[in-house]
C-alpha positions in Angstrom: 25.3 -3.4 -1.7 25.3 -1.3 1.4 22.5 1.1 2.1 22.2 4.0 -0.2 19.6 6.7 0.4 17.6 7.5 -2.7 14.5 9.6 -3.5 12.2 7.8 -1.2 10.0 9.9 1.2 12.1 11.3 4.0 11.7 9.8 7.4 10.0 11.9 10.1 8.8 11.3 13.6 6.5 8.5 12.5 7.7 5.1 13.5 5.6 2.0 13.7 6.6 -1.7 13.6 4.4 -4.4 12.1 5.2 -8.1 12.6 4.0 -10.0 9.5 3.2 -13.4 11.0 1.4 -16.7 10.5 0.9 -19.8 12.4 2.5 -22.2 9.9 5.0 -22.2 7.1 4.1 -22.0 3.4 1.4 -19.3 3.7 3.3 -16.8 1.6 4.4 -14.6 4.5 7.7 -13.4 3.0 6.0 -12.7 -0.3 3.4 -10.7 1.6 6.0 -8.8 3.7 7.8 -7.5 0.6 4.6 -6.8 -1.3 3.2 -4.7 1.6 6.6 -3.0 2.0 6.8 -2.0 -1.6 3.2 -0.7 -1.6 3.7 1.3 1.6 7.0 2.7 0.3 5.1 4.9 -2.1 4.3 7.1 0.9 6.6 6.1 3.7 10.3 5.2 4.3 10.0 1.4 4.9 12.6 -1.0 6.3 12.0 -4.7 6.0 13.8 -7.1 8.4 13.9 -10.9 8.0 13.5 -11.8 11.6 13.2 -15.5 10.9 16.7 -16.3 12.1 16.2 -20.1 11.8 14.5 -20.4 8.4 15.3 -17.2 6.6 14.4 -16.9 2.9 13.7 -13.2 2.4 17.1 -12.7 0.8 16.2 -15.1 -2.0 12.9 -13.1 -2.7 14.8 -9.8 -2.7 17.8 -10.9 -4.9 20.2 -10.7 -1.9 21.4 -14.3 -1.8 25.0 -13.0 -2.2 24.7 -10.6 0.7 28.0 -10.6 2.6 26.6 -9.2 5.9 23.2 -10.2 7.3 21.2 -10.0 10.4 23.0 -13.1 11.8 26.2 -10.9 12.0 24.3 -8.3 14.0 23.1 -10.8 16.5 26.6 -12.0 17.5 28.2 -10.2 20.3 31.7 -8.8 19.7 31.6 -8.6 15.9 31.5 -4.8 15.9 29.3 -5.0 12.8 27.2 -1.9 12.2 23.5 -2.1 11.3 24.1 -0.2 8.1 26.5 -2.9 6.9 23.6 -5.4 6.9 21.1 -3.0 5.4 20.6 -3.0 1.6 18.7 -0.7 -0.7 16.3 -2.8 -2.9 13.1 -2.0 -4.8 12.6 1.3 -2.9 13.0 -0.4 0.5 15.7 -0.8 3.0 16.1 -4.5 3.5 17.9 -6.3 6.3 18.2 -10.0 5.2 19.1 -12.9 7.5 21.6 -15.6 6.6 20.8 -19.2 6.1 23.7 -21.0 7.6 23.3 -23.3 10.6 26.5 -21.9 12.1 25.1 -18.3 11.9 21.9 -19.4 13.5 23.6 -21.1 16.4 25.9 -18.2 17.0 23.1 -15.6 17.0 21.7 -14.3 20.3 17.9 -13.6 19.8 17.9 -11.0 22.5 20.1 -8.7 20.4 17.3 -8.3 18.0 15.9 -5.6 20.4 19.0 -3.4 19.8 18.9 -3.9 16.0 15.3 -3.0 15.7 15.8 0.0 18.1 18.6 1.2 15.8 16.6 0.9 12.7 13.6 2.6 14.3 15.6 5.8 14.5 15.9 6.1 10.7 12.6 4.9 9.1 8.9 5.4 9.1 7.8 1.8 9.1 9.4 -1.4 10.1 8.1 -4.7 8.7 9.4 -7.7 10.6 9.1 -10.9 8.6 8.5 -13.3 11.5 9.0 -17.0 12.0 6.1 -19.2 11.2 5.9 -21.0 14.5 6.2 -19.7 18.1 8.4 -22.4 19.5 11.4 -20.4 20.6 12.5 -17.0 22.0 13.8 -16.1 18.6 10.4 -16.9 17.1 8.2 -15.0 19.5 10.4 -11.9 19.9 9.3 -10.1 16.7 5.7 -10.4 17.6 6.4 -9.0 21.0 8.5 -6.1 19.7 5.9 -5.0 17.1 3.2 -2.4 17.7 0.8 -4.5 15.6 0.7 -7.8 13.8 -0.5 -8.6 10.2 -1.6 -12.2 10.2 -1.2 -14.0 6.9 -3.2 -17.1 6.5 -4.5 -19.5 3.9 -8.3 -19.7 3.8 -8.6 -23.1 5.5 -9.8 -23.9 9.0 -6.5 -25.3 10.2 -4.6 -22.2 9.0 -7.2 -20.0 10.6 -6.7 -21.8 13.9 -2.9 -21.4 13.7 -3.3 -17.7 12.9 -5.7 -17.2 15.8 -3.0 -18.7 18.1 -0.5 -16.1 16.9 -3.0 -13.3 17.5 -3.8 -14.6 21.0 -0.1 -14.8 22.0 0.5 -11.3 20.5 -2.3 -9.8 22.5 -1.0 -11.3 25.7 2.0 -9.0 25.2 0.0 -6.0 24.2 0.5 -6.3 20.4 -2.7 -5.4 18.5 -3.9 -7.0 15.3 -3.7 -4.7 12.3 -5.6 -7.1 10.1 -5.7 -10.5 8.5 -4.4 -11.1 4.9 -5.7 -14.1 3.1 -3.3 -15.6 0.7 -3.6 -18.3 -2.0 -7.3 -17.7 -2.1 -9.7 -19.6 -4.4 -13.3 -18.6 -4.9 -14.7 -21.3 -2.7 -12.9 -19.7 0.3 -15.3 -16.8 0.7 -17.2 -18.4 3.6 -13.9 -18.9 5.5 -13.0 -15.3 5.1 -16.4 -14.2 6.5 -15.8 -16.4 9.5 -12.4 -14.8 10.0 -13.8 -11.3 10.3 -15.7 -12.4 13.4 -12.7 -13.8 15.2 -9.6 -11.7 14.2 -9.0 -8.3 15.9 -8.5 -6.5 12.7 -10.4 -6.5 9.4 -9.6 -8.6 6.4 -7.0 -6.5 4.5 -7.3 -8.4 1.2 -7.9 -11.8 -0.4 -4.9 -12.4 -2.5 -5.6 -15.1 -5.2 -3.5 -18.1 -6.0 -1.2 -16.8 -8.7 1.4 -18.1 -11.2 2.9 -14.6 -11.1 3.9 -15.1 -7.4 5.7 -18.3 -8.3 7.4 -16.7 -11.2 8.6 -13.8 -9.0 10.0 -16.2 -6.5 12.0 -18.0 -9.2 13.3 -14.7 -10.5 14.4 -13.6 -7.1 12.3 -10.5 -7.2 9.4 -9.2 -5.1 6.0 -9.7 -6.7 5.3 -5.9 -7.1 8.6 -5.6 -9.0 8.2 -8.7 -11.2 4.5 -8.5 -12.0 3.2 -5.1 -10.9 0.1 -5.4 -13.1 -1.0 -8.8 -11.8 -4.2 -9.2 -9.8 -2.2 -10.5 -6.8 -0.1 -7.3 -6.8 -3.3 -5.2 -7.0 -4.7 -7.0 -4.0 -1.5 -6.4 -2.0 -1.7 -2.7 -2.8 -5.3 -2.7 -1.6 -4.2 -4.3 1.7 -1.5 -1.7 2.2 -4.0 1.0 1.6 -6.2 -0.4 4.4 -3.4 -0.3 7.0 -3.9 2.8 9.1 -0.3 3.8 9.7 0.1 5.6 13.1 2.5 8.3 14.2 5.1 7.6 16.8 8.2 9.1 18.3 11.3 7.4 17.0 13.4 7.8 20.1 10.5 6.5 22.3 10.0 3.5 20.1 13.7 2.7 20.1 13.8 2.9 23.9 10.8 0.6 24.1 12.5 -2.0 21.9 15.7 -1.9 23.9 13.9 -2.4 27.2 11.5 -5.1 25.9 11.4 -8.2 28.1 12.5 -11.4 26.3 9.3 -13.6 26.5 8.9 -17.1 27.5 7.9 -19.4 24.6 4.2 -20.3 24.4 
């Protein structure tokens, strides 16, 4: 299951890292990360990283629950594990899953994520970092700090908006811009909440993704939504969101150097 290069668009000098973040669990952040990744992969070489080292679940969404080497292995000093060994080709994406064992989490050194992301930045157009839901530790806040911009995934409720705004405020304090807000599990009565969000978030509303049985079915099947139910309304909304992300050019070597020299932040 090691990385195998296919007919995806070739990587050039363009490199940008997006952190896909929320302020709480259960918002559909991992579903959103993979859906955006697959949609963007139509035009870009995309690498998705499960940067939630404590509560990882991207491997289950991508059918990689039997992955022998994961991000945990890359975050342990002295293992001599190469980044390519933890990178898998799935659904037109390069995917770096994270393990789920407590031992792996305890052995991992969050600061080493800088070097992993720097290495990946040299060989892709876009990096999507599936970030931890809360900002209570260095391992949780580092993806938001490393990213160029953050996509905030929220449910259309006042408490969820409040949590999402906290993520945005913290990201801004480290110079990470907001690319936009993506509303997930939307019901029709949430329209007023979405309108409120546009006044408070730095980026525009990328899409309102409806509550969907297709999303739950994809999760049970161990497949990303856009692979399992590409014609669903939820999949169409994610493609719309991806189309509204203005991907920017960057220099791969410069981005890699920035990641390697990033200061490990204090927790909020």
